[in-house]
C-alpha positions in Angstrom: 51.7 26.2 50.1 52.7 26.6 53.7 55.4 28.8 55.1 58.1 27.9 57.7 57.8 30.2 60.8 55.9 30.2 64.0 53.1 32.7 64.0 54.0 34.2 67.4 57.7 34.9 66.6 56.8 36.3 63.2 54.2 38.7 64.7 56.9 39.9 67.1 59.4 40.5 64.4 56.8 42.4 62.2 55.7 44.5 65.1 59.3 45.5 65.9 59.9 46.3 62.2 56.8 48.5 62.1 57.9 50.4 65.2 61.2 51.3 63.6 59.5 52.5 60.5 57.0 54.5 62.4 59.7 56.5 64.1 60.6 58.2 60.9 57.1 59.0 59.8 54.3 61.0 61.2 51.7 59.3 63.4 48.9 59.6 60.8 51.0 58.1 58.1 52.2 55.3 60.3 48.7 54.5 61.4 47.5 54.3 57.8 50.4 52.1 56.7 49.9 50.0 59.8 46.3 49.2 58.8 47.4 48.2 55.3 50.2 45.9 56.6 47.9 44.3 59.1 45.4 43.6 56.4 48.1 42.1 54.1 49.5 40.1 57.0 46.1 38.7 57.8 45.5 37.5 54.3 49.1 36.3 53.9 49.1 34.3 57.2 45.6 32.9 57.1 46.7 29.5 55.5 49.5 29.1 58.1 47.1 29.9 61.0 44.5 27.4 59.6 47.2 24.8 59.2 48.4 25.4 62.7 44.9 24.9 64.2 44.5 21.7 62.2 47.8 20.4 63.5 46.8 21.3 67.0 43.6 19.3 66.6 45.5 16.3 65.3 47.9 16.4 68.2 45.1 16.5 70.7 43.5 13.5 68.9 46.8 11.7 69.0 47.4 12.4 72.7 44.2 10.5 73.5 45.4 7.4 71.7 49.0 7.3 72.8 50.6 6.9 76.2 53.4 9.4 75.6 53.2 13.0 74.3 54.8 13.8 70.9 56.5 17.1 70.2 54.8 19.5 67.6 56.5 19.6 64.2 55.7 21.7 61.0 56.5 21.4 57.3 58.6 24.3 56.1 59.2 25.1 52.4 59.0 27.9 49.9 56.3 28.3 47.2 57.3 26.2 44.1 57.1 27.3 40.5 59.2 27.0 37.4 59.2 28.5 33.9 58.6 26.4 30.8 61.2 25.7 28.2 64.2 26.8 30.3 67.3 26.7 28.1 69.9 26.2 30.8 71.4 22.7 31.4 69.3 20.2 33.4 68.4 19.6 36.1 66.5 22.8 37.0 66.0 23.7 40.6 62.3 24.0 41.4 62.1 24.7 45.2 62.9 23.2 48.6 60.7 21.4 51.1 61.8 21.4 54.8 60.4 20.5 58.2 60.9 21.6 61.8 61.8 18.0 62.7 65.3 17.8 64.0 66.4 14.3 63.3 69.7 13.3 61.8 68.1 10.2 60.3 65.3 12.2 58.6 64.8 11.5 54.9 62.7 13.5 52.3 60.8 11.7 49.6 58.0 12.8 47.2 55.2 10.8 45.7 52.6 11.5 43.0 52.5 12.1 39.2 55.9 12.2 37.6 57.6 11.8 41.1 61.1 10.4 40.8 60.9 10.7 36.9 60.5 14.4 36.0 60.8 15.6 39.6 63.3 14.3 42.2 64.1 15.5 45.7 67.4 15.6 47.5 66.9 13.3 50.5 68.7 15.3 53.2 68.2 19.0 52.0 64.7 18.7 50.5 65.6 20.5 47.3 63.3 19.6 44.4 64.7 19.4 40.9 63.1 19.0 37.4 65.1 16.6 35.2 63.1 17.5 32.0 62.2 20.8 30.2 58.5 21.5 30.9 55.9 22.7 28.5 53.0 24.6 30.0 50.8 23.9 27.0 51.0 20.2 27.7 50.7 20.4 31.5 50.4 23.6 33.6 50.4 22.1 37.1 51.8 19.0 38.8 50.4 17.8 42.1 52.9 16.0 44.4 53.0 14.7 48.0 55.9 15.4 50.4 56.9 12.9 53.1 59.6 12.8 55.8 60.6 9.4 57.1 63.2 7.8 59.4 65.7 6.2 57.1 66.3 3.5 59.7 62.8 2.1 59.9 61.0 4.0 57.2 58.6 5.3 59.7 56.8 8.6 58.9 58.0 11.5 61.1 55.3 13.9 59.9 51.9 13.4 58.2 52.2 13.6 54.3 51.5 17.0 52.8 50.4 17.8 49.2 51.9 20.6 47.2 51.6 21.9 43.6 54.3 22.9 41.2 53.1 25.5 38.7 54.6 26.0 35.3 54.8 29.6 34.1 54.0 30.6 30.5 56.7 32.3 28.4 54.5 33.0 25.2 56.2 30.5 23.0 53.2 29.6 20.8 51.9 31.3 17.7 48.1 31.6 17.1 46.7 28.6 15.0 43.5 28.6 13.0 40.9 26.0 13.9 40.7 25.0 10.3 42.9 25.5 7.2 40.1 26.5 4.9 37.0 28.6 5.7 34.0 29.2 3.5 31.7 32.1 3.3 29.1 33.7 1.0 27.6 37.1 0.4 25.0 38.4 -2.2 26.5 40.1 -5.2 26.3 43.9 -5.3 26.2 44.1 -1.5 27.0 47.4 0.2 30.4 48.1 1.8 30.7 46.6 5.3 28.4 43.6 4.7 29.4 40.7 6.9 30.7 37.6 5.0 32.0 35.0 7.5 34.1 34.7 10.6 37.5 33.0 11.1 38.9 31.8 14.4 42.5 31.2 15.6 43.5 30.1 19.1 46.8 30.7 21.0 47.9 27.8 23.3 49.7 30.3 25.7 48.3 31.3 29.1 45.3 33.7 28.6 45.6 35.0 32.1 49.0 36.6 31.2 48.5 39.8 29.4 49.3 39.6 25.7 50.2 35.9 25.7 46.9 34.6 24.1 45.8 37.8 22.3 45.2 37.2 18.5 45.1 39.8 15.8 43.9 39.2 12.2 45.0 40.7 8.9 44.0 40.0 5.2 47.2 39.6 3.3 45.6 38.5 0.0 42.4 40.0 -1.4 42.4 43.0 0.9 41.2 45.1 -2.0 37.8 43.4 -1.7 37.5 42.3 1.9 38.8 43.2 5.4 38.8 41.5 8.8 38.5 42.9 12.3 40.1 41.7 15.6 37.3 39.3 16.3 37.8 37.5 12.9 34.7 38.8 11.1 35.3 39.4 7.4 33.5 42.3 5.7 33.3 43.6 2.1 35.2 46.8 1.1 33.5 47.3 -2.3 29.9 47.5 -3.4 30.4 46.5 -7.0 31.1 42.8 -6.6 29.4 41.2 -9.6 28.8 37.4 -9.7 28.5 37.4 -13.4 32.1 38.8 -13.6 33.6 36.8 -10.8 31.6 34.4 -8.7 34.3 33.3 -6.1 37.2 34.9 -4.3 40.0 33.2 -2.5 41.6 35.4 0.2 44.3 34.6 2.8 44.0 35.8 6.4 47.0 35.9 8.9 46.6 35.5 12.6 49.5 36.7 14.9 50.2 37.6 18.5 49.5 41.0 20.0 51.9 43.7 18.9 55.1 43.8 21.0 55.3 40.1 21.6 57.0 37.3 19.8 55.4 38.0 16.4 54.7 34.4 15.5 51.7 33.9 13.1 49.8 31.5 11.0 47.5 31.8 7.9 44.3 30.3 6.6 42.5 30.4 3.3 38.9 31.8 3.0 36.8 31.0 -0.1 34.0 33.5 -0.5 31.2 32.8 -3.0 29.0 35.6 -4.4 25.3 34.5 -4.4 23.2 35.5 -7.3 20.5 38.2 -7.4 18.1 38.8 -10.3 19.9 41.8 -11.9 20.0 40.8 -15.6 17.3 40.8 -18.3 17.0 37.9 -20.8 18.3 38.3 -24.3 17.3 36.4 -27.5 20.0 34.2 -28.9 18.9 35.1 -32.5 17.4 38.2 -34.0 14.9 36.1 -35.9 13.3 32.6 -35.8 11.8 30.6 -38.6 9.4 27.6 -38.2 7.5 25.2 -40.5 4.4 23.6 -39.2 1.7 21.4 -41.0 -1.8 22.9 -41.1 -3.2 19.9 -39.1 -1.2 20.7 -36.0 -3.4 20.2 -33.0 -4.6 23.1 -31.0 -2.2 23.5 -28.1 0.5 21.6 -29.9 4.0 22.9 -30.3 4.9 25.0 -33.3 8.5 25.9 -32.2 10.7 27.3 -29.5 12.5 30.6 -29.2 15.6 30.6 -27.0 16.9 33.4 -24.7 20.0 33.8 -22.6 19.8 34.9 -19.0 23.1 35.0 -17.2 21.4 34.9 -13.8 21.0 31.6 -12.1 17.9 29.4 -13.0 16.0 30.4 -9.9 16.2 34.0 -11.0 15.1 33.4 -14.6 11.4 34.5 -15.0 11.2 35.4 -18.7 7.9 36.6 -20.0 7.1 36.8 -23.8 4.7 39.2 -25.5 3.7 40.3 -29.0 5.0 43.7 -30.0 4.1 43.7 -33.8 1.8 41.6 -35.9 -0.7 40.9 -33.2 -1.6 37.2 -33.6 -2.4 36.6 -29.9 -5.8 35.2 -30.9 -4.0 32.6 -33.1 -0.8 31.8 -31.1 0.4 32.0 -27.5 3.9 31.9 -26.2 4.5 30.0 -22.9 7.8 30.0 -21.1 9.3 26.6 -20.1 10.0 26.8 -16.4 13.0 24.5 -16.8 14.8 25.7 -19.9 13.3 29.3 -20.0 12.5 28.8 -23.7 9.4 30.3 -25.2 7.1 27.6 -26.6 4.8 28.8 -29.4 1.4 27.0 -29.5 -1.6 27.5 -31.8 -4.8 28.6 -30.1 -7.1 27.6 -33.0 -6.8 25.4 -36.1 -4.5 26.5 -38.8 -5.6 26.5 -42.5 -3.1 26.5 -45.3 -5.8 27.5 -47.8 -6.6 30.7 -45.8 -3.2 31.8 -44.3 0.0 30.2 -45.4 2.5 32.3 -43.4 2.5 34.3 -40.1 5.1 37.0 -39.3 5.3 38.9 -36.0 7.8 40.4 -33.4 8.0 39.2 -29.9 9.7 40.7 -26.8 11.4 38.9 -23.9 11.6 40.6 -20.5 11.8 39.7 -16.8 9.5 41.7 -14.5 11.2 40.4 -11.3 14.6 42.1 -12.0 15.8 44.2 -9.1 16.1 47.6 -10.7 18.4 48.9 -7.9 21.2 46.8 -9.4 20.1 47.1 -13.0 23.0 47.4 -15.5 22.7 50.0 -18.2 22.3 48.7 -21.8 18.5 48.5 -22.2 15.9 46.1 -20.7 14.2 45.1 -24.0 15.1 42.2 -26.3 13.0 41.8 -29.5 13.1 39.1 -32.1 11.1 38.4 -35.3 9.3 35.1 -35.7 8.1 33.6 -39.0 5.8 30.6 -39.1 5.3 28.9 -42.4 2.1 26.7 -42.7 2.5 23.6 -45.0 -0.4 21.9 -46.8 -1.5 18.4 -45.8 -4.3 16.1 -46.9 -6.9 16.9 -44.4 -9.9 14.7 -43.6 -13.4 15.9 -44.6 -15.1 18.6 -42.6 -18.7 18.3 -41.5 -20.8 21.3 -42.0 -22.7 20.8 -38.7 -21.8 19.2 -35.4 -23.8 17.5 -34.0 -26.8 16.5 -36.2 -30.1 16.3 -34.4 -33.4 14.9 -35.7 -36.9 14.2 -34.3 -39.3 11.5 -35.4 -42.7 10.4 -34.1 -42.8 6.8 -32.9 -44.6 4.1 -34.9 -44.8 6.3 -37.9 -44.8 3.9 -40.9 -44.6 6.7 -43.5 -41.4 8.3 -42.1 -38.5 6.7 -44.1 -36.0 9.6 -44.3 -35.0 11.9 -41.4 -32.5 14.1 -43.2 -28.9 14.0 -44.2 -25.4 14.8 -43.1 -22.9 16.7 -45.2 -19.1 17.1 -45.3 -16.6 18.5 -47.8 -13.0 18.2 -48.7 -11.1 21.3 -47.3 -8.2 20.7 -49.6 -7.8 22.1 -53.1 -8.5 18.7 -54.7 -12.2 18.9 -53.5 -12.7 15.1 -53.6 -16.0 13.4 -53.3 -17.1 12.2 -49.9 -18.6 8.8 -48.8 -20.4 8.3 -45.5 -20.4 5.2 -43.4 -22.1 4.4 -40.1 -19.5 3.4 -37.4 -21.3 3.0 -34.0 -24.9 2.9 -32.8 -26.6 3.2 -29.5 -28.7 1.1 -28.9 -26.9 -1.4 -31.0 -29.0 -2.7 -33.9 -30.2 -1.8 -37.4 -32.6 0.9 -36.3 -31.0 3.8 -38.3 -29.1 3.6 -41.5 -26.8 6.0 -43.4 -26.4 5.9 -47.2 -23.2 6.6 -49.0 -24.4 10.1 -49.8 -25.2 10.8 -46.1 -29.0 10.3 -46.0 -30.3 9.2 -42.6 -32.9 6.5 -43.2 -35.3 4.5 -41.0 -35.7 0.8 -42.0 -38.7 0.4 -39.7 -40.7 2.6 -37.3 -39.1 3.4 -34.0 -40.6 2.5 -30.6 -40.1 5.1 -27.9 -40.9 2.6 -25.2 -37.9 0.6 -26.4 -35.6 3.6 -26.5 -36.4 7.3 -26.3 -33.3 8.3 -28.3 -31.0 6.7 -30.8 -27.4 7.8 -31.5 -25.1 6.9 -34.3 -21.6 7.9 -35.3 -21.1 8.7 -39.0 -17.7 8.7 -40.6 -16.8 10.7 -43.7 -14.1 9.5 -46.0 -12.6 11.0 -49.2 -12.8 9.0 -52.4 -9.4 9.0 -54.0 -8.7 9.2 -57.8 -8.2 5.4 -58.1 -11.5 4.7 -56.4 -10.1 3.7 -53.0 -11.1 5.4 -49.8 -8.7 7.6 -47.9 -7.4 6.4 -44.6 -8.2 9.8 -43.0 -11.7 10.2 -41.9 -13.7 12.5 -39.7 -16.7 11.7 -37.5 -20.0 13.3 -36.6 -22.6 12.4 -34.0 -26.2 12.0 -35.1 -28.8 12.2 -32.4 -32.4 11.0 -33.1 -35.2 11.8 -30.5 -38.3 9.8 -30.6 -41.6 11.7 -30.0 -44.0 9.8 -27.9 -47.4 8.6 -29.1 -50.1 7.5 -26.7 -50.0 3.8 -27.7 -50.0 2.1 -24.3 -52.9 1.8 -21.9 -52.2 2.3 -18.1 -51.7 -0.7 -15.9 -53.0 -1.3 -12.4 -50.4 -1.3 -9.5 -51.2 -2.3 -5.9 -48.6 -3.0 -3.2 -50.2 -6.1 -1.7 -52.9 -8.7 -2.2 -56.2 -7.0 -1.2 -58.1 -8.6 1.7 -61.3 -7.7 3.6 -62.9 -8.9 6.8 -66.3 -10.6 6.3 -67.8 -8.3 8.9 -66.3 -5.1 7.5 -68.3 -1.9 7.9 -69.4 0.2 5.0 -66.7 2.8 3.9 -63.8 0.6 5.1 -60.8 1.2 2.9 -59.6 -2.1 1.5 -56.6 -1.0 -0.6 -55.1 2.0 -2.3 -54.4 1.4 -6.0 -52.3 3.3 -8.6 -51.3 3.0 -12.2 -48.3 3.2 -14.5 -48.1 4.1 -18.1 -45.2 3.3 -20.5 -46.0 6.5 -22.4 -45.2 10.0 -21.2 -47.5 11.4 -18.6 -50.3 13.4 -20.3 -50.0 17.1 -19.5 -53.9 17.3 -19.2 -54.1 15.6 -15.8 -54.1 12.4 -13.8 -55.3 8.9 -14.5 -59.1 8.2 -14.2 -60.3 5.2 -12.3 -63.8 3.6 -12.4 -65.5 0.2 -11.7 -66.7 -1.8 -14.6 -69.8 -2.8 -12.6 -71.9 -1.2 -9.9 -73.5 -4.5 -8.8 -70.9 -5.3 -6.1 -70.2 -4.7 -2.5 -67.3 -2.4 -3.4 -66.9 1.2 -4.4 -64.0 3.3 -5.8 -63.0 6.7 -4.5 -60.4 8.8 -6.5 -57.8 10.6 -4.5 -56.9 13.1 -7.3 -53.2 12.3 -7.0 -53.1 9.4 -9.5 -54.3 7.0 -6.8 -57.8 5.7 -5.8 -59.2 3.8 -2.8 -61.2 0.6 -3.0 -63.8 0.7 -0.1 -66.6 -1.5 1.3 -69.9 -0.4 -0.1 -72.6 -2.2 1.9 -70.6 -4.3 4.4 -71.1 -7.8 5.7 -69.6 -10.3 3.3 -70.7 -13.9 3.3 -67.9 -16.4 3.1 -70.3 -19.2 2.5 -71.4 -17.7 -0.8 -68.0 -16.3 -2.0 -64.6 -16.3 -0.4 -62.9 -14.5 -3.3 -64.4 -11.5 -5.3 -63.1 -10.4 -8.7 -63.5 -6.7 -9.1 -62.9 -5.2 -12.6 -61.3 -1.7 -12.5 -61.1 0.6 -15.6 -58.1 3.0 -15.8 -57.9 5.7 -18.5 -54.8 7.9 -19.2 -56.4 11.2 -20.5 -54.1 10.9 -23.5 -54.7 11.8 -27.2 -56.2 9.5 -28.1 -57.4 8.4 -24.7 -56.6 4.8 -23.9 -58.0 2.7 -21.1 -57.5 -0.8 -19.7 -59.6 -3.1 -17.5 -57.7 -4.7 -14.7 -59.2 -7.4 -12.4 -58.5 -6.9 -8.7 -58.8 -10.2 -6.7 -60.1 -9.5 -3.2 -60.2 -12.2 -0.5 -62.8 -12.3 2.2 -61.2 -13.4 5.5 -62.1 -14.1 9.0 -61.1 -11.5 11.5 -61.1 -11.0 15.2 -62.7 -8.3 17.2 -59.8 -5.9 16.5 -60.2 -6.4 12.8 -57.0 -8.4 12.4 -57.1 -11.2 9.8 -57.1 -14.6 11.4 -57.8 -16.9 8.4 -57.8 -16.4 4.6 -58.1 -18.8 1.7 -55.0 -19.6 -0.2 -55.3 -18.3 -3.8 -54.4 -20.4 -6.7 -51.2 -18.9 -8.0 -49.7 -19.4 -11.4 -46.4 -21.1 -10.7 -43.7 -20.3 -13.2 -41.1 -22.9 -13.8 -37.6 -21.8 -14.6 -35.3 -23.4 -17.1 -33.1 -24.8 -14.3 -36.1 -26.4 -12.7 -37.2 -27.9 -16.0 -33.7 -29.3 -16.6 -33.7 -30.8 -13.1 -37.1 -32.4 -13.8 -36.0 -33.9 -17.0 -32.8 -35.3 -15.4 -34.9 -37.0 -12.7 -37.2 -38.5 -15.3 -34.3 -39.8 -17.3 -32.7 -41.3 -14.2 -35.9 -43.1 -13.3 -36.2 -44.5 -16.9 -32.6 -45.7 -16.8 -33.2 -47.4 -13.4 -36.3 -49.1 -14.7 -34.5 -50.4 -17.7 -31.6 -51.7 -15.5 -34.1 -53.5 -13.3 -35.9 -55.0 -16.3 -32.6 -56.2 -17.7 -31.7 -57.8 -14.4 -35.0 -59.6 -14.2 -34.5 -60.9 -17.7 -31.0 -62.1 -17.0 -32.2 -63.9 -13.9 -34.9 -65.7 -15.7 -32.4 -66.7 -18.4 -29.9 -67.9 -15.8 -32.5 -70.0 -14.1 -33.5 -71.5 -17.4 -29.9 -72.3 -18.2 -29.4 -74.0 -14.8 -32.5 -76.2 -15.2 -31.1 -77.6 -18.5 -27.6 -78.3 -17.3 -26.4 -81.8 -16.5 -23.3 -83.0 -14.9 -21.2 -86.0 -16.1 -18.1 -85.4 -14.1 -18.6 -87.5 -11.0 -15.1 -86.9 -9.5 -15.7 -83.2 -9.0 -16.9 -82.4 -5.4 -18.4 -79.2 -4.2 -17.8 -78.0 -0.7 -20.6 -76.5 1.5 -19.0 -74.3 4.1 -20.8 -72.6 7.0 -20.8 -68.7 6.8 -19.7 -68.1 10.3 -16.3 -69.6 9.8 -13.1 -68.7 7.8 -13.2 -71.3 5.0 -10.1 -73.1 3.8 -11.1 -73.6 0.2 -10.4 -76.9 -1.3 -8.2 -78.0 1.6 -11.0 -77.6 4.2 -11.5 -81.1 5.7 -14.4 -80.1 7.8 -16.8 -79.5 4.9 -19.8 -81.5 4.0 -19.9 -83.9 1.1 -22.9 -82.9 -1.0 -22.2 -85.2 -3.9 -25.5 -86.7 -3.2 -27.1 -83.6 -4.6 -25.5 -84.2 -8.0 -27.1 -87.6 -8.2 -30.4 -86.1 -7.1 -30.3 -83.4 -9.8 -29.0 -85.8 -12.4 -31.9 -88.3 -11.9 -34.5 -85.6 -12.0 -35.6 -86.3 -8.4 -37.3 -83.5 -6.4 -38.0 -83.6 -2.7 -41.2 -82.6 -1.2 -41.6 -78.9 -0.8 -42.0 -77.5 2.7 -45.0 -75.2 3.1 -44.9 -71.7 4.3 -44.3 -71.2 8.0 -47.7 -69.5 8.0 -49.4 -72.7 6.8 -49.4 -76.1 8.4 -46.0 -77.6 8.2 -45.6 -81.2 7.2 -43.2 -83.1 9.3 -40.3 -85.0 7.7 -40.1 -88.8 7.9 -39.4 -89.8 11.5 -36.6 -92.2 10.6 -34.5 -91.2 7.6 -32.9 -94.2 6.0 -29.4 -92.7 5.5 -27.2 -89.6 6.0 -27.8 -88.5 2.4 -31.5 -88.5 3.0 -31.1 -86.4 6.2 -29.0 -83.9 4.3 -31.4 -83.7 1.4 -34.4 -83.2 3.7 -32.5 -80.4 5.6 -31.7 -78.5 2.4 -35.1 -78.7 1.0 -36.7 -77.5 4.3 -34.4 -74.5 4.3 -35.1 -73.7 0.6 -38.9 -73.8 1.1 -38.6 -71.6 4.2 -36.7 -69.0 2.3 -39.2 -69.2 -0.6 -42.3 -68.8 1.5 -41.1 -66.4 4.2 -42.2 -63.0 2.9 -40.9 -61.0 5.9 -37.2 -61.8 5.3 -34.8 -61.1 2.5 -33.9 -64.2 0.5 -30.5 -65.7 1.1 -29.8 -66.1 -2.6 -29.6 -62.4 -3.3 -28.7 -61.5 -6.8 -25.5 -59.3 -7.0 -24.6 -57.3 -10.1 -20.8 -57.2 -11.0 -20.8 -54.4 -13.4 -17.1 -53.9 -13.4 -14.4 -56.3 -12.2 -11.2 -54.6 -13.4 -9.4 -54.4 -16.7 -6.1 -56.0 -15.6 -7.3 -59.7 -15.4 -6.9 -61.6 -18.7 -9.7 -63.9 -17.5 -12.1 -60.9 -17.7 -15.4 -61.4 -15.8 -15.8 -64.4 -13.6 -19.4 -63.7 -12.8 -21.6 -66.8 -12.5 -24.2 -65.1 -14.7 -21.9 -65.4 -17.7 -19.9 -68.5 -16.8 -22.7 -70.7 -18.1 -22.7 -69.5 -21.6 -21.2 -71.9 -24.1 -20.4 -69.4 -26.9 -17.2 -68.0 -25.3 -14.0 -68.2 -27.3 -11.7 -67.6 -24.4 -9.1 -70.2 -23.7 -8.9 -70.9 -19.9 -6.0 -73.3 -20.0 -3.8 -70.7 -18.4 -5.6 -71.5 -15.1 -3.6 -74.7 -14.9 -0.5 -72.6 -14.4 -1.9 -70.8 -11.3 -1.4 -73.5 -8.8 -3.6 -76.0 -6.8 -5.9 -73.3 -5.6 -7.2 -72.7 -9.1 -7.4 -76.4 -10.0 -11.2 -76.5 -9.7 -11.6 -73.5 -12.0 -9.2 -75.0 -14.5 -11.2 -78.2 -14.6 -14.5 -76.4 -14.9 -13.5 -74.0 -17.6 -11.0 -76.1 -19.3 -13.4 -78.8 -20.4 -15.1 -79.1 -23.8 -17.6 -76.3 -24.5 -20.4 -78.8 -25.2 -20.0 -80.6 -22.0 -22.9 -80.1 -19.5 -22.5 -79.6 -15.8 -24.9 -80.1 -13.0 -24.9 -77.4 -10.3 
């Protein structure tokens, strides 16, 4: 806001005013007041002085751009403000804007938010009016711009100036809670003054005005249990709030203005939940419990459940059960269910109706985690009586010993019986028992069990096959009607076979032994060892020795179950022997002592100077043939036999075919055969460039045979120089070609025999092979060939004639 006076004239007036006041006061007081007034004036006039300086700068800047000099003018108006919600008739006067410009055509206008709608200015006087009642809570300030223009040409007489209209608060709003319902919680039995939750209410009035936005709280419902302070925090006022009596509280809190103001208020609901603490002991629902259980209940099974009631929440239910009278803790145990808090009674050992038919004892339920500070009087112990009645059932037989173990010496022909198993009926009926073998390991008829439980050996056992034998024996009761009971029990029988020294040791060496022909005496050829299927004798190691001393080899024992074969004299002669067979005797120190003679095959090899083997003889090795190899060999042999049979059959058919052709004649002179060259596409019967070879028919028919042409490797006879006719030329040419083919052993014959094993199953004419067409015993009627058109006319004539008619090919 800017103020309408010139600084120099105002200072003169203030100075004169102070001089008058100072005359009636002492000099000291006047000086003190003068300092205060000067300080206030400096603060009050600072905006005007700053504006004055800015206007002076603008005028200097304008004088540089214009040719004439403008007069200095100032905006003059009072500070503008207005109260909200004024109840007097509209419009309401807000303030006045004026300027030092003296122009009868001057016109005031305003611009900005809500200008000329809510706020309007009188054009000539500059009075600003509000045409609506204002609400500070909606908008506290309005920023507008004042202009003064010449109404004749709308030219601005002064630069625009901004000003603000402030709306004063009148405390017309009541505090309002930020939410209608608040929630809080506090542990039960909490001490007085324990914080529960906080509520918040806001006042839309101006907080800068004292008392306008101040909120106070008060509990108007539930104040006997809770209270609230001025900040909205709710506290407990009692220490005996018990969740088991009342778990939730609903209170109402009122928020209002500070005392002495309008007194408007609002309310909110607060729901307070008491959280649980472990302050109650469990109590049995019944003073006694009775259960029935069969005697064959499994160990760890469920006999029954005792139920208690704990009014605390589940997370605070930690019931423990214990025996207080009739101590059967070695027979039963009571385990608390973590979900239902029930006590589950389980047997710790098998029950027997014949021994104990009923159990009676007292149990106690307690909670060791209860907070004793809040413990309620009434006793912490809850005791109930439990009765368990055991009922009789038909139990399976009971073996007297588990498991059964026997020992037998291997290969003992006299040992037929190892012992027996025994079981009895635990019920009062005392029925007879029958025994049956169920499973055996290893599987087989090595151990038998009689009906009376005797363990028998059908044949001596071999420890090398299996060192132990296990069987499962089942015991079943024999009922009164002779049938076997469905209930059976099982026992394991373990038979250990004691070893007998019945296997001689065997030679083991890692590689084929070889020695250089120029090996020096003492050279180690190979280290040998032995294995024994029997158990190792506790008396020592294997003993090694050579069966003969007349060799170039010696044996040195290492006393660790191994021995070295070394060169005795050296210098082997490959010309005399390339392979040496060295018999080695190995004994096992058993009882009785067993030994075996093993032949060690040693090759004498050529070696270089370093002693490396350069050449060794290949040994004859026994080649084992597998079943797959034998099958493959038999398949190959069978295939070769089939091929030979097919070839023999083809040769036989060819000879028969030649024989049939030699006896055939031809009486049909009108049939012509066509000879077509093989490097052209033939046209069949309609080929007019073929050669007429009917002369061949007459040649074959009269039994004439031309002279054969010798082999090209022999001297060739030349044909007649001047053939008499074209037929003779053709005949000579064909015979020459035939003889060349017959005598040329380096080329394949042109008349190769082809086998037509399969020609399709769809043709009603079946096979058309020339090998079968000459047979005269066919019953097929080939008259259908006449319906196939001119291309099959020749076939129709050939195969449609009488069967006994001869043809010449």
